[in-house]
TIVO-2410 file (N, C-alpha, C; in nm, 3 decimals):
# residues 144
REC num residu      c1      c2      c3 atome chaine
REC   1      M   0.248   2.353  -0.018     N      A
REC   1      M   0.243   2.358   0.124    CA      A
REC   1      M   0.371   2.296   0.183     C      A
REC   2      S   0.443   2.366   0.256     N      A
REC   2      S   0.566   2.309   0.312    CA      A
REC   2      S   0.563   2.321   0.464     C      A
REC   3      N   0.626   2.223   0.526     N      A
REC   3      N   0.625   2.223   0.674    CA      A
REC   3      N   0.769   2.264   0.725     C      A
REC   4      G   0.845   2.327   0.639     N      A
REC   4      G   0.971   2.381   0.679    CA      A
REC   4      G   1.094   2.294   0.658     C      A
REC   5      N   1.075   2.162   0.634     N      A
REC   5      N   1.191   2.077   0.614    CA      A
REC   5      N   1.184   2.002   0.482     C      A
REC   6      N   1.113   2.058   0.379     N      A
REC   6      N   1.099   2.004   0.254    CA      A
REC   6      N   1.035   1.865   0.245     C      A
REC   7      D   0.971   1.819   0.349     N      A
REC   7      D   0.896   1.691   0.349    CA      A
REC   7      D   0.762   1.717   0.284     C      A
REC   8      T   0.705   1.614   0.231     N      A
REC   8      T   0.571   1.630   0.174    CA      A
REC   8      T   0.468   1.646   0.285     C      A
REC   9      P   0.356   1.712   0.259     N      A
REC   9      P   0.257   1.731   0.363    CA      A
REC   9      P   0.203   1.593   0.404     C      A
REC  10      N   0.154   1.585   0.525     N      A
REC  10      N   0.088   1.468   0.577    CA      A
REC  10      N  -0.055   1.468   0.541     C      A
REC  11      W  -0.094   1.423   0.423     N      A
REC  11      W  -0.224   1.439   0.370    CA      A
REC  11      W  -0.332   1.367   0.460     C      A
REC  12      D  -0.291   1.262   0.522     N      A
REC  12      D  -0.384   1.187   0.609    CA      A
REC  12      D  -0.424   1.278   0.729     C      A
REC  13      K  -0.325   1.348   0.785     N      A
REC  13      K  -0.354   1.436   0.897    CA      A
REC  13      K  -0.438   1.557   0.853     C      A
REC  14      I  -0.408   1.606   0.736     N      A
REC  14      I  -0.484   1.722   0.676    CA      A
REC  14      I  -0.628   1.681   0.658     C      A
REC  15      T  -0.651   1.562   0.598     N      A
REC  15      T  -0.785   1.508   0.579    CA      A
REC  15      T  -0.861   1.492   0.714     C      A
REC  16      E  -0.787   1.433   0.809     N      A
REC  16      E  -0.849   1.412   0.942    CA      A
REC  16      E  -0.890   1.542   1.010     C      A
REC  17      G  -0.808   1.647   0.989     N      A
REC  17      G  -0.842   1.777   1.042    CA      A
REC  17      G  -0.959   1.833   0.974     C      A
REC  18      K  -0.971   1.816   0.846     N      A
REC  18      K  -1.090   1.870   0.774    CA      A
REC  18      K  -1.219   1.800   0.821     C      A
REC  19      V  -1.209   1.673   0.837     N      A
REC  19      V  -1.330   1.594   0.880    CA      A
REC  19      V  -1.364   1.636   1.020     C      A
REC  20      R  -1.262   1.643   1.106     N      A
REC  20      R  -1.286   1.690   1.248    CA      A
REC  20      R  -1.349   1.826   1.248     C      A
REC  21      H  -1.303   1.920   1.164     N      A
REC  21      H  -1.357   2.048   1.157    CA      A
REC  21      H  -1.510   2.043   1.121     C      A
REC  22      G  -1.546   1.958   1.031     N      A
REC  22      G  -1.691   1.950   0.995    CA      A
REC  22      G  -1.774   1.900   1.111     C      A
REC  23      F  -1.722   1.801   1.184     N      A
REC  23      F  -1.804   1.751   1.295    CA      A
REC  23      F  -1.802   1.848   1.412     C      A
REC  24      A  -1.696   1.928   1.428     N      A
REC  24      A  -1.685   2.029   1.536    CA      A
REC  24      A  -1.793   2.140   1.504     C      A
REC  25      I  -1.804   2.181   1.379     N      A
REC  25      I  -1.905   2.282   1.343    CA      A
REC  25      I  -2.043   2.232   1.376     C      A
REC  26      E  -2.073   2.106   1.345     N      A
REC  26      E  -2.206   2.047   1.372    CA      A
REC  26      E  -2.227   2.045   1.520     C      A
REC  27      A  -2.127   2.003   1.600     N      A
REC  27      A  -2.144   1.994   1.744    CA      A
REC  27      A  -2.175   2.137   1.798     C      A
REC  28      F  -2.106   2.237   1.747     N      A
REC  28      F  -2.130   2.378   1.791    CA      A
REC  28      F  -2.267   2.420   1.755     C      A
REC  29      K  -2.314   2.385   1.630     N      A
REC  29      K  -2.451   2.420   1.590    CA      A
REC  29      K  -2.555   2.360   1.684     C      A
REC  30      K  -2.527   2.240   1.736     N      A
REC  30      K  -2.622   2.171   1.818    CA      A
REC  30      K  -2.614   2.216   1.964     C      A
REC  31      G  -2.522   2.314   1.991     N      A
REC  31      G  -2.512   2.371   2.126    CA      A
REC  31      G  -2.434   2.282   2.220     C      A
REC  32      M  -2.356   2.184   2.163     N      A
REC  32      M  -2.280   2.094   2.247    CA      A
REC  32      M  -2.162   2.176   2.311     C      A
REC  33      T  -2.133   2.150   2.432     N      A
REC  33      T  -2.025   2.222   2.500    CA      A
REC  33      T  -1.891   2.161   2.460     C      A
REC  34      L  -1.790   2.241   2.454     N      A
REC  34      L  -1.657   2.194   2.424    CA      A
REC  34      L  -1.589   2.134   2.554     C      A
REC  35      D  -1.614   2.006   2.573     N      A
REC  35      D  -1.567   1.941   2.688    CA      A
REC  35      D  -1.514   1.804   2.647     C      A
REC  36      R  -1.457   1.727   2.738     N      A
REC  36      R  -1.393   1.603   2.700    CA      A
REC  36      R  -1.492   1.507   2.638     C      A
REC  37      D  -1.617   1.504   2.680     N      A
REC  37      D  -1.720   1.414   2.627    CA      A
REC  37      D  -1.739   1.448   2.477     C      A
REC  38      T  -1.758   1.579   2.449     N      A
REC  38      T  -1.781   1.621   2.313    CA      A
REC  38      T  -1.664   1.591   2.216     C      A
REC  39      M  -1.541   1.620   2.275     N      A
REC  39      M  -1.421   1.591   2.197    CA      A
REC  39      M  -1.407   1.442   2.165     C      A
REC  40      N  -1.435   1.356   2.264     N      A
REC  40      N  -1.435   1.213   2.244    CA      A
REC  40      N  -1.536   1.173   2.138     C      A
REC  41      E  -1.653   1.225   2.145     N      A
REC  41      E  -1.763   1.194   2.051    CA      A
REC  41      E  -1.721   1.230   1.909     C      A
REC  42      V  -1.670   1.357   1.891     N      A
REC  42      V  -1.624   1.400   1.763    CA      A
REC  42      V  -1.516   1.312   1.707     C      A
REC  43      D  -1.419   1.277   1.794     N      A
REC  43      D  -1.307   1.187   1.748    CA      A
REC  43      D  -1.358   1.049   1.711     C      A
REC  44      R  -1.454   1.000   1.781     N      A
REC  44      R  -1.508   0.868   1.748    CA      A
REC  44      R  -1.570   0.868   1.600     C      A
REC  45      W  -1.643   0.983   1.574     N      A
REC  45      W  -1.699   0.995   1.443    CA      A
REC  45      W  -1.595   1.013   1.332     C      A
REC  46      V  -1.499   1.098   1.364     N      A
REC  46      V  -1.384   1.120   1.271    CA      A
REC  46      V  -1.314   0.988   1.240     C      A
REC  47      Y  -1.281   0.911   1.345     N      A
REC  47      Y  -1.217   0.786   1.328    CA      A
REC  47      Y  -1.293   0.695   1.243     C      A
REC  48      F  -1.431   0.683   1.266     N      A
REC  48      F  -1.515   0.602   1.190    CA      A
REC  48      F  -1.517   0.647   1.039     C      A
REC  49      V  -1.531   0.778   1.018     N      A
REC  49      V  -1.537   0.825   0.881    CA      A
REC  49      V  -1.408   0.804   0.801     C      A
REC  50      I  -1.296   0.820   0.869     N      A
REC  50      I  -1.166   0.801   0.806    CA      A
REC  50      I  -1.143   0.655   0.780     C      A
REC  51      H  -1.167   0.568   0.875     N      A
REC  51      H  -1.122   0.427   0.866    CA      A
REC  51      H  -1.237   0.327   0.832     C      A
REC  52      G  -1.364   0.366   0.864     N      A
REC  52      G  -1.473   0.275   0.846    CA      A
REC  52      G  -1.465   0.160   0.947     C      A
REC  53      L  -1.566   0.084   0.952     N      A
REC  53      L  -1.568  -0.029   1.052    CA      A
REC  53      L  -1.461  -0.132   1.021     C      A
REC  54      D  -1.439  -0.166   0.894     N      A
REC  54      D  -1.340  -0.263   0.863    CA      A
REC  54      D  -1.199  -0.212   0.899     C      A
REC  55      G  -1.176  -0.084   0.875     N      A
REC  55      G  -1.052  -0.024   0.904    CA      A
REC  55      G  -1.028  -0.022   1.059     C      A
REC  56      I  -1.134   0.008   1.132     N      A
REC  56      I  -1.121   0.012   1.278    CA      A
REC  56      I  -1.087  -0.134   1.327     C      A
REC  57      E  -1.150  -0.233   1.272     N      A
REC  57      E  -1.121  -0.371   1.316    CA      A
REC  57      E  -0.979  -0.405   1.285     C      A
REC  58      K  -0.925  -0.368   1.161     N      A
REC  58      K  -0.789  -0.403   1.127    CA      A
REC  58      K  -0.689  -0.329   1.216     C      A
REC  59      I  -0.713  -0.207   1.246     N      A
REC  59      I  -0.621  -0.125   1.330    CA      A
REC  59      I  -0.619  -0.187   1.471     C      A
REC  60      L  -0.736  -0.222   1.519     N      A
REC  60      L  -0.745  -0.278   1.657    CA      A
REC  60      L  -0.671  -0.412   1.662     C      A
REC  61      E  -0.690  -0.487   1.552     N      A
REC  61      E  -0.617  -0.627   1.551    CA      A
REC  61      E  -0.466  -0.605   1.556     C      A
REC  62      K  -0.421  -0.509   1.473     N      A
REC  62      K  -0.272  -0.485   1.472    CA      A
REC  62      K  -0.219  -0.433   1.603     C      A
REC  63      G  -0.304  -0.344   1.665     N      A
REC  63      G  -0.254  -0.280   1.788    CA      A
REC  63      G  -0.273  -0.369   1.907     C      A
REC  64      V  -0.360  -0.469   1.903     N      A
REC  64      V  -0.394  -0.544   2.023    CA      A
REC  64      V  -0.323  -0.681   2.027     C      A
REC  65      L  -0.304  -0.738   1.906     N      A
REC  65      L  -0.252  -0.876   1.904    CA      A
REC  65      L  -0.114  -0.880   1.853     C      A
REC  66      D  -0.035  -0.971   1.908     N      A
REC  66      D   0.100  -0.995   1.858    CA      A
REC  66      D   0.102  -1.115   1.763     C      A
REC  67      T  -0.009  -1.183   1.747     N      A
REC  67      T  -0.016  -1.293   1.656    CA      A
REC  67      T  -0.104  -1.257   1.539     C      A
REC  68      N  -0.119  -1.356   1.449     N      A
REC  68      N  -0.204  -1.332   1.336    CA      A
REC  68      N  -0.347  -1.371   1.360     C      A
REC  69      K  -0.380  -1.408   1.477     N      A
REC  69      K  -0.517  -1.446   1.519    CA      A
REC  69      K  -0.617  -1.332   1.498     C      A
REC  70      K  -0.726  -1.356   1.435     N      A
REC  70      K  -0.828  -1.255   1.417    CA      A
REC  70      K  -0.918  -1.239   1.537     C      A
REC  71      L  -0.954  -1.121   1.574     N      A
REC  71      L  -1.047  -1.101   1.684    CA      A
REC  71      L  -1.185  -1.151   1.648     C      A
REC  72      D  -1.256  -1.216   1.741     N      A
REC  72      D  -1.396  -1.246   1.713    CA      A
REC  72      D  -1.476  -1.121   1.742     C      A
REC  73      E  -1.605  -1.130   1.711     N      A
REC  73      E  -1.686  -1.010   1.723    CA      A
REC  73      E  -1.696  -0.958   1.864     C      A
REC  74      D  -1.708  -1.041   1.965     N      A
REC  74      D  -1.710  -0.994   2.107    CA      A
REC  74      D  -1.578  -0.928   2.143     C      A
REC  75      E  -1.467  -0.979   2.092     N      A
REC  75      E  -1.336  -0.917   2.128    CA      A
REC  75      E  -1.322  -0.786   2.055     C      A
REC  76      V  -1.369  -0.771   1.934     N      A
REC  76      V  -1.364  -0.638   1.870    CA      A
REC  76      V  -1.451  -0.538   1.942     C      A
REC  77      Q  -1.575  -0.583   1.980     N      A
REC  77      Q  -1.660  -0.498   2.057    CA      A
REC  77      Q  -1.595  -0.444   2.182     C      A
REC  78      K  -1.531  -0.534   2.257     N      A
REC  78      K  -1.465  -0.498   2.389    CA      A
REC  78      K  -1.356  -0.400   2.367     C      A
REC  79      V  -1.280  -0.423   2.266     N      A
REC  79      V  -1.161  -0.335   2.236    CA      A
REC  79      V  -1.210  -0.197   2.187     C      A
REC  80      I  -1.311  -0.192   2.107     N      A
REC  80      I  -1.367  -0.064   2.065    CA      A
REC  80      I  -1.419   0.008   2.186     C      A
REC  81      I  -1.496  -0.061   2.275     N      A
REC  81      I  -1.556   0.002   2.392    CA      A
REC  81      I  -1.437   0.062   2.477     C      A
REC  82      D  -1.339  -0.026   2.506     N      A
REC  82      D  -1.218   0.019   2.586    CA      A
REC  82      D  -1.153   0.144   2.522     C      A
REC  83      K  -1.121   0.138   2.390     N      A
REC  83      K  -1.047   0.240   2.321    CA      A
REC  83      K  -1.129   0.371   2.322     C      A
REC  84      F  -1.255   0.372   2.308     N      A
REC  84      F  -1.336   0.491   2.293    CA      A
REC  84      F  -1.413   0.527   2.417     C      A
REC  85      D  -1.379   0.472   2.532     N      A
REC  85      D  -1.448   0.500   2.658    CA      A
REC  85      D  -1.597   0.475   2.648     C      A
REC  86      G  -1.640   0.373   2.576     N      A
REC  86      G  -1.781   0.349   2.557    CA      A
REC  86      G  -1.837   0.249   2.657     C      A
REC  87      E  -1.957   0.210   2.639     N      A
REC  87      E  -2.019   0.110   2.724    CA      A
REC  87      E  -2.122   0.032   2.639     C      A
REC  88      I  -2.151  -0.082   2.682     N      A
REC  88      I  -2.251  -0.167   2.618    CA      A
REC  88      I  -2.394  -0.120   2.667     C      A
REC  89      L  -2.477  -0.087   2.572     N      A
REC  89      L  -2.611  -0.045   2.607    CA      A
REC  89      L  -2.697  -0.167   2.654     C      A
REC  90      K  -2.758  -0.151   2.762     N      A
REC  90      K  -2.850  -0.253   2.812    CA      A
REC  90      K  -2.990  -0.217   2.760     C      A
REC  91      G  -3.054  -0.312   2.693     N      A
REC  91      G  -3.188  -0.286   2.632    CA      A
REC  91      G  -3.178  -0.193   2.519     C      A
REC  92      T  -3.286  -0.129   2.493     N      A
REC  92      T  -3.295  -0.030   2.377    CA      A
REC  92      T  -3.223   0.092   2.412     C      A
REC  93      E  -3.201   0.180   2.314     N      A
REC  93      E  -3.140   0.314   2.341    CA      A
REC  93      E  -3.231   0.392   2.442     C      A
REC  94      E  -3.365   0.386   2.418     N      A
REC  94      E  -3.451   0.459   2.500    CA      A
REC  94      E  -3.446   0.416   2.649     C      A
REC  95      E  -3.440   0.280   2.665     N      A
REC  95      E  -3.429   0.223   2.806    CA      A
REC  95      E  -3.299   0.267   2.865     C      A
REC  96      H  -3.188   0.261   2.792     N      A
REC  96      H  -3.061   0.300   2.842    CA      A
REC  96      H  -3.064   0.447   2.890     C      A
REC  97      I  -3.119   0.534   2.810     N      A
REC  97      I  -3.126   0.678   2.838    CA      A
REC  97      I  -3.209   0.698   2.960     C      A
REC  98      A  -3.329   0.629   2.966     N      A
REC  98      A  -3.413   0.647   3.085    CA      A
REC  98      A  -3.349   0.607   3.213     C      A
REC  99      V  -3.277   0.493   3.214     N      A
REC  99      V  -3.200   0.449   3.336    CA      A
REC  99      V  -3.100   0.556   3.372     C      A
REC 100      K  -3.019   0.608   3.283     N      A
REC 100      K  -2.921   0.707   3.314    CA      A
REC 100      K  -2.985   0.836   3.370     C      A
REC 101      I  -3.095   0.879   3.306     N      A
REC 101      I  -3.161   1.003   3.350    CA      A
REC 101      I  -3.228   0.992   3.483     C      A
REC 102      N  -3.298   0.876   3.506     N      A
REC 102      N  -3.363   0.849   3.631    CA      A
REC 102      N  -3.264   0.842   3.745     C      A
REC 103      S  -3.150   0.788   3.719     N      A
REC 103      S  -3.042   0.780   3.821    CA      A
REC 103      S  -2.991   0.917   3.849     C      A
REC 104      A  -2.969   0.997   3.741     N      A
REC 104      A  -2.907   1.130   3.758    CA      A
REC 104      A  -2.996   1.229   3.833     C      A
REC 105      I  -3.131   1.212   3.817     N      A
REC 105      I  -3.217   1.319   3.880    CA      A
REC 105      I  -3.242   1.280   4.026     C      A
REC 106      E  -3.194   1.184   4.080     N      A
REC 106      E  -3.211   1.156   4.225    CA      A
REC 106      E  -3.147   1.273   4.299     C      A
REC 107      G  -3.218   1.331   4.390     N      A
REC 107      G  -3.165   1.442   4.470    CA      A
REC 107      G  -3.189   1.574   4.402     C      A
REC 108      L  -3.248   1.575   4.286     N      A
REC 108      L  -3.272   1.703   4.211    CA      A
REC 108      L  -3.410   1.753   4.261     C      A
REC 109      G  -3.430   1.883   4.271     N      A
REC 109      G  -3.554   1.944   4.308    CA      A
REC 109      G  -3.668   1.892   4.215     C      A
REC 110      K  -3.789   1.894   4.274     N      A
REC 110      K  -3.905   1.837   4.203    CA      A
REC 110      K  -3.930   1.912   4.070     C      A
REC 111      K  -3.925   2.044   4.076     N      A
REC 111      K  -3.954   2.125   3.953    CA      A
REC 111      K  -3.849   2.094   3.847     C      A
REC 112      D  -3.728   2.088   3.879     N      A
REC 112      D  -3.616   2.060   3.777    CA      A
REC 112      D  -3.629   1.912   3.733     C      A
REC 113      A  -3.660   1.824   3.828     N      A
REC 113      A  -3.671   1.683   3.788    CA      A
REC 113      A  -3.792   1.663   3.689     C      A
REC 114      N  -3.894   1.738   3.711     N      A
REC 114      N  -4.012   1.727   3.617    CA      A
REC 114      N  -3.974   1.780   3.483     C      A
REC 115      K  -3.897   1.888   3.477     N      A
REC 115      K  -3.848   1.946   3.345    CA      A
REC 115      K  -3.770   1.841   3.268     C      A
REC 116      V  -3.678   1.777   3.345     N      A
REC 116      V  -3.595   1.675   3.277    CA      A
REC 116      V  -3.677   1.557   3.226     C      A
REC 117      L  -3.766   1.515   3.315     N      A
REC 117      L  -3.853   1.400   3.273    CA      A
REC 117      L  -3.946   1.434   3.158     C      A
REC 118      K  -3.990   1.559   3.149     N      A
REC 118      K  -4.070   1.603   3.029    CA      A
REC 118      K  -3.986   1.595   2.903     C      A
REC 119      S  -3.856   1.642   2.914     N      A
REC 119      S  -3.771   1.635   2.797    CA      A
REC 119      S  -3.743   1.495   2.761     C      A
REC 120      L  -3.729   1.400   2.855     N      A
REC 120      L  -3.707   1.263   2.827    CA      A
REC 120      L  -3.834   1.205   2.756     C      A
REC 121      K  -3.951   1.235   2.813     N      A
REC 121      K  -4.075   1.189   2.752    CA      A
REC 121      K  -4.099   1.236   2.609     C      A
REC 122      D  -4.057   1.366   2.586     N      A
REC 122      D  -4.073   1.430   2.453    CA      A
REC 122      D  -3.969   1.380   2.352     C      A
REC 123      G  -3.877   1.298   2.400     N      A
REC 123      G  -3.771   1.244   2.307    CA      A
REC 123      G  -3.665   1.349   2.276     C      A
REC 124      K  -3.648   1.450   2.363     N      A
REC 124      K  -3.546   1.548   2.342    CA      A
REC 124      K  -3.407   1.504   2.390     C      A
REC 125      I  -3.401   1.398   2.474     N      A
REC 125      I  -3.281   1.348   2.526    CA      A
REC 125      I  -3.245   1.222   2.445     C      A
REC 126      T  -3.130   1.230   2.376     N      A
REC 126      T  -3.084   1.121   2.285    CA      A
REC 126      T  -2.948   1.072   2.330     C      A
REC 127      L  -2.903   0.963   2.264     N      A
REC 127      L  -2.764   0.917   2.304    CA      A
REC 127      L  -2.664   1.028   2.265     C      A
REC 128      A  -2.686   1.098   2.159     N      A
REC 128      A  -2.596   1.200   2.113    CA      A
REC 128      A  -2.582   1.315   2.216     C      A
REC 129      N  -2.684   1.350   2.289     N      A
REC 129      N  -2.676   1.458   2.383    CA      A
REC 129      N  -2.690   1.413   2.530     C      A
REC 130      L  -2.685   1.283   2.553     N      A
REC 130      L  -2.705   1.229   2.692    CA      A
REC 130      L  -2.592   1.279   2.786     C      A
REC 131      D  -2.472   1.276   2.745     N      A
REC 131      D  -2.361   1.326   2.838    CA      A
REC 131      D  -2.381   1.474   2.873     C      A
REC 132      T  -2.417   1.556   2.776     N      A
REC 132      T  -2.444   1.697   2.800    CA      A
REC 132      T  -2.556   1.707   2.897     C      A
REC 133      C  -2.665   1.631   2.882     N      A
REC 133      C  -2.782   1.645   2.968    CA      A
REC 133      C  -2.741   1.601   3.110     C      A
REC 134      L  -2.662   1.497   3.122     N      A
REC 134      L  -2.619   1.452   3.256    CA      A
REC 134      L  -2.536   1.555   3.324     C      A
REC 135      T  -2.450   1.625   3.246     N      A
REC 135      T  -2.370   1.733   3.302    CA      A
REC 135      T  -2.460   1.848   3.344     C      A
REC 136      R  -2.559   1.878   3.266     N      A
REC 136      R  -2.655   1.989   3.303    CA      A
REC 136      R  -2.729   1.953   3.429     C      A
REC 137      I  -2.771   1.825   3.443     N      A
REC 137      I  -2.840   1.782   3.566    CA      A
REC 137      I  -2.753   1.809   3.688     C      A
REC 138      E  -2.625   1.769   3.672     N      A
REC 138      E  -2.531   1.790   3.783    CA      A
REC 138      E  -2.518   1.938   3.822     C      A
REC 139      T  -2.520   2.024   3.717     N      A
REC 139      T  -2.515   2.169   3.742    CA      A
REC 139      T  -2.645   2.217   3.810     C      A
REC 140      M  -2.758   2.164   3.770     N      A
REC 140      M  -2.887   2.196   3.837    CA      A
REC 140      M  -2.881   2.155   3.986     C      A
REC 141      K  -2.822   2.041   4.009     N      A
REC 141      K  -2.817   1.993   4.152    CA      A
REC 141      K  -2.729   2.089   4.238     C      A
REC 142      Q  -2.621   2.146   4.178     N      A
REC 142      Q  -2.540   2.231   4.252    CA      A
REC 142      Q  -2.603   2.366   4.280     C      A
REC 143      R  -2.704   2.403   4.196     N      A
REC 143      R  -2.782   2.528   4.217    CA      A
REC 143      R  -2.872   2.517   4.335     C      A
REC 144      D  -2.928   2.391   4.355     N      A
REC 144      D  -3.028   2.370   4.465    CA      A
REC 144      D  -2.967   2.381   4.600     C      A
***
C-alpha cells in the first residue's frame, strides 16, 4: 500500500479507520442519524478503544500540562468532559435521562408527550440514544 511518496502507511490511522467503521455500522444498525452527536459518540468510543482509559489520561496530561505534574482524578474528569463535549451526570443514569426528557417535552402536545413518557417508562430511552430522542422531540414540537 503506497500513498504516492514512498512513505510507509500510517497504520495507526488505518486501524482507527477500521475501528470507526465498525462503530459506524453499529450506529447505522441502531437507526442512529448521521449527525454531529452521533459522530462525536462514535469518535469517543473509537478513541477509548484505541487508547484505553490509561492512554486517554496520558494523552490529556501531555496536551494539557506544561509540567510533569500528574492530573488528579477530578482534573482528568473535567478535561475529558471538555474534550468530548460531555457532562457530569446528576444522580443515576435513569434520573439524568428523566430530567432531560421531562424538560424537552415541555410545550409538546399531550399525545406526543405521552408517547415519549411511555418510551421513557418502558426503558427504551437510554444514554446511548438520548441525544437522538431529544432531537426527535424537537422535530415533534415543530410539527405541532
